[in-house]
Steps between C-alpha positions, in 0.01 A plus 500: 500500500636855424565782738204706594494835320590806716204727499540875520481653840258781586660840509389786740298660214334166442395489867368860482305403184343210692404733775338740265311215329359391833384858570342513167312170568374645828383822329327308227328277748389798705336660188331168424375455862330837477343421149169328429643308202363147476836355398680649812530174696688304229737800436558550868598130531734528201657819645547315828678205323725748331574685822593163663761430242651853517496485887672160495770634269537811709522317823763262374718779364451757780731348768793529259440876472444556868845369604682792651189738475289342783542283792444132445251472781252698275482248225235252452580129505501349147313182590163661581195277441245656279125498560230511245542774237332834582205555274442123470262309731605158634292338229723674239222734383567879508413644841258793538655846481549682827159638618300257293344171619544170326176343349 
């Protein structure tokens, strides 16, 4: 079997871009939650899935950029178990938006 390819590492600018993308997902979700559009539950679920990927990449890369800039005691452990996705009920269906009851 051949050697595994060396994948490129994230740069500081890449990490900043991930942070901006996460904020854009949050802002988009906020606009959708306040709308009356019938398709919002599906899009909110998709935004949440994108946000989970972005947050996972950011969280894995962040400790490398915190070395020397912050105390190690402020870092989150890397092996944190994840609960159900936000915006998705335990059955896998999109959850009701905040302030709305599920049918």
